[in-house]
N, C-alpha and C positions, 0 to 999 in steps of 0.2 A: 501485836504487830501482825499485819496480814501477810500471808504467803504471797510472794510475787507472782505466782502462777494463777492465783485466783481471779484477778481482774487485770485487764489491759487498760492502760490509760486512753482516754478518748483523743482522737485526732492524730494518733501515731500510725503510720502506715508501714507495715513490714515489707521488705522487698520480696518479690515473687521468686527470683532466681536464687539458686543455691550455689552459683558459681563462686569459687574462692578467688578473692582478689588479693594479690600480693603486691606490695609496693616495695620495690627494692631500691634502696639508696645506693647508687653506684659509688664506689670508692675511687679515689684519684691518687696517682703517684705524682708528687711534686719533686722536681730536680732543682737544687739550689746551686747558684754560682759559687765558684771557688777560684783561688788564685794559683792553684797548683797543677791542674790538668791542662793539657793543650786542647785546642778545638778538635783536632783529629782524634785524640784519645776519647773525648767525650762523645763525639759523633759516632765513632765505631762502637762504643759501649751502648749507646742508645739504639743503634741498629740491631745489635745483638739482643738487647733486652726486649724491645717492642716489635721487632721484625718489620721495620718501616724502611722507606727509601732513604737514600743518602740526603736528598734535598729536604725531606721532612725532618730527619735527624739534625741536619745543619740548622734548620729553622728553630727547632727546640733549643739547641745549644746557644744559638744567637739570642734568643729570647731570655734565656737564663742569664747570659752575660749582660745584657742590657737592663733587664728588669729585676735581676736578682734571683728569679725563680721562673720555672716553666712547668705547666702540667703536661707530662709526657705520655700519660696513659690513664684510662678509666675503665673500670669493670668490676667484676666480683672481687671480694677481698683476697681469696686465694690466688687469683691472677695477679693482683697488685703486689702481693707478697713476693711472687716469683720475679716480677719485673724489678722491683726494688732491690731484691737480692742480687740480681745480675748487675745492676748499676753499682751496687756497693762492693762488688768484686774488686773494683779498682779505687775504692774509698771515695766514691762520689757521695755527696750528702743528699739523702732523699727523705721524704715524709709521705705517709699514706694518710689521707683525710677522707672524710665522708661528707 
């Protein structure tokens, strides 16, 4: 068996740059509809969790009500965990996906 460093295969071009490329898959917080919380409770908790406007939070709440779920946040995993935790303070059902 040949040592891999001995020969380079023909036709393969190695990149000139040594810049590191990172591909980060953003995580998403999904809020699910339920039959227990009022719109006002959900809207207020979304505002608290994602620090958005009332209109934006109302849009998320309405989407969850109509479609059954709404993506309320995306970002790094640790940020998503914080958002999800705040939403779950009042027992809203959430899921973090990538």
